[in-house]
C-alpha positions in Angstrom: -75.2 20.2 179.1 -72.9 23.2 179.3 -70.8 23.3 176.2 -67.8 25.5 175.2 -66.9 25.7 171.6 -64.7 27.5 169.2 -66.6 28.9 166.1 -64.0 28.4 163.3 -64.6 31.0 160.4 -62.6 33.4 158.6 -64.0 36.0 160.8 -62.7 36.5 164.5 -63.3 33.4 166.4 -65.7 33.7 169.3 -65.7 31.5 172.5 -69.3 30.6 173.3 -70.8 29.0 176.5 -74.4 27.9 176.8 -76.8 25.1 176.1 -76.7 25.6 172.3 -73.9 26.7 170.0 -73.8 30.6 169.9 -75.7 31.0 173.0 -74.1 33.4 175.5 -70.9 34.7 173.9 -68.2 35.1 176.4 -65.4 36.7 174.3 -62.9 36.4 171.6 -59.6 34.7 172.2 -56.2 36.2 171.5 -53.4 33.7 171.2 -49.5 34.1 171.4 -46.8 31.6 171.2 -43.0 31.5 171.4 -40.2 29.1 171.0 -36.9 29.6 173.0 -33.7 27.7 172.6 -32.6 26.4 176.0 -28.7 26.5 175.4 -28.4 30.4 175.6 -30.5 30.3 178.8 -28.3 27.7 180.3 -25.3 29.7 179.4 -26.7 32.9 180.8 -27.6 31.1 184.0 -24.1 29.7 184.3 -22.3 33.0 183.6 -24.7 35.5 185.3 -26.9 33.4 187.7 -29.1 35.7 189.8 -28.3 38.8 187.8 -29.8 37.1 184.7 -32.9 36.1 186.5 -33.4 39.6 188.1 -33.2 41.2 184.6 -36.1 39.0 183.4 -38.2 37.9 186.3 -39.9 39.6 189.3 -38.8 38.5 192.8 -41.8 36.2 193.2 -41.1 34.5 189.9 -37.4 34.0 191.0 -38.8 32.4 194.1 -40.8 30.0 192.0 -37.6 29.3 189.9 -35.3 28.8 192.7 -34.6 25.4 194.6 -34.6 25.4 198.4 -30.7 25.3 198.2 -30.7 28.5 196.3 -29.9 27.3 192.8 -32.1 28.0 189.9 -34.3 25.3 188.5 -33.1 23.6 185.2 -32.6 25.9 182.2 -35.5 24.2 180.5 -37.8 25.5 183.1 -36.3 29.1 183.1 -36.6 29.0 179.2 -40.2 27.8 179.3 -41.1 30.5 181.7 -39.4 33.2 179.5 -41.1 31.8 176.4 -44.3 32.1 178.3 -43.5 35.9 178.8 -42.9 36.2 175.1 -46.2 34.5 174.3 -48.1 36.9 176.8 -46.4 39.9 175.2 -47.7 38.8 171.9 -51.3 38.5 173.1 -50.8 42.1 174.6 -49.8 43.6 171.2 -47.9 46.5 172.6 -47.2 49.6 170.2 -43.8 51.0 169.8 -44.6 53.5 172.5 -45.5 51.0 175.1 -42.5 49.9 177.1 -43.2 46.7 178.9 -40.5 45.5 181.2 -40.1 41.7 181.5 -40.8 41.7 185.3 -44.2 43.3 184.5 -45.3 40.0 182.9 -45.1 37.4 185.6 -45.4 33.6 185.0 -46.2 32.3 188.4 -46.7 28.7 189.7 -50.2 27.7 190.9 -50.8 25.3 193.8 -50.1 22.5 191.5 -46.9 24.0 189.8 -48.8 24.9 186.5 -48.0 28.3 185.2 -50.4 31.2 185.5 -50.1 34.9 184.3 -50.1 38.0 186.7 -49.6 41.4 185.1 -48.2 44.6 186.4 -47.7 48.2 185.2 -47.8 48.8 181.5 -48.5 45.1 180.7 -51.7 45.3 183.1 -52.7 48.6 181.5 -52.6 47.1 178.1 -54.5 44.1 179.0 -57.2 46.3 180.6 -57.2 48.6 177.5 -57.8 45.7 175.2 -60.5 44.1 177.4 -58.4 41.0 178.2 -59.7 38.9 181.1 -59.2 35.3 181.8 -55.7 34.1 180.8 -54.2 30.5 180.3 -50.8 29.6 179.6 -49.0 26.3 178.9 -45.4 25.4 178.6 -43.3 22.5 177.5 -39.6 21.6 176.6 -38.0 19.0 174.6 -34.9 18.6 172.2 -33.1 21.7 173.4 -36.1 24.1 173.0 -38.8 25.3 175.3 -42.2 26.6 174.0 -45.2 28.4 175.5 -48.6 29.2 174.3 -50.7 32.0 176.0 -54.4 32.8 175.6 -56.4 35.4 176.8 -60.2 36.1 176.3 -61.1 39.5 175.0 -64.7 40.8 176.3 -67.0 41.3 173.4 -67.6 44.8 172.3 -71.1 46.1 173.4 
C-alpha cells in the first residue's frame, strides 16, 4: 500500500510517501490561511465593479470570476478567491523588499471549478527560491465570511 502521512512532532512536519512510515521523504509543507469578510468585497464590487477586480485579479482570474452576462460572480466567491491569494502570500513569506502584486498570485478554476494556484513574477521567484513545488488551495464561505487554506510542499534540503 502507498501511504501518505504527516509526522507530527515539535520539529518541522515532513510529508512522507512510501510503503512504510518515513520511507521516501517528499518534502515539508508550508501552510497559510486567511479569513475575509464578504461585506466589504460586496460593497467594492457594487461601487467599483471591474475596476475593483482589475486591481486584485489577473485577466484570466477575472474571466473565471465573471458570469456569461458580464456580471461578477457572487461576492462570496470573489472574497474566497481573495482570501486564497492572502493564504498563498503567507506561504510565500515575502520580505519587506519583495513587492508581490496581487495579480501575480492567481487563483484559477480547474476543469471541475476547484481553485488552483498559478504564480507569476515575484511570487513565482519567491516560490522557486523557497523550493515550493506542489500547491493545494481550498476555499469556503458562510455567515458573511470567506476563508481559504493554502498548502505548498517544500522540497527537502539535500
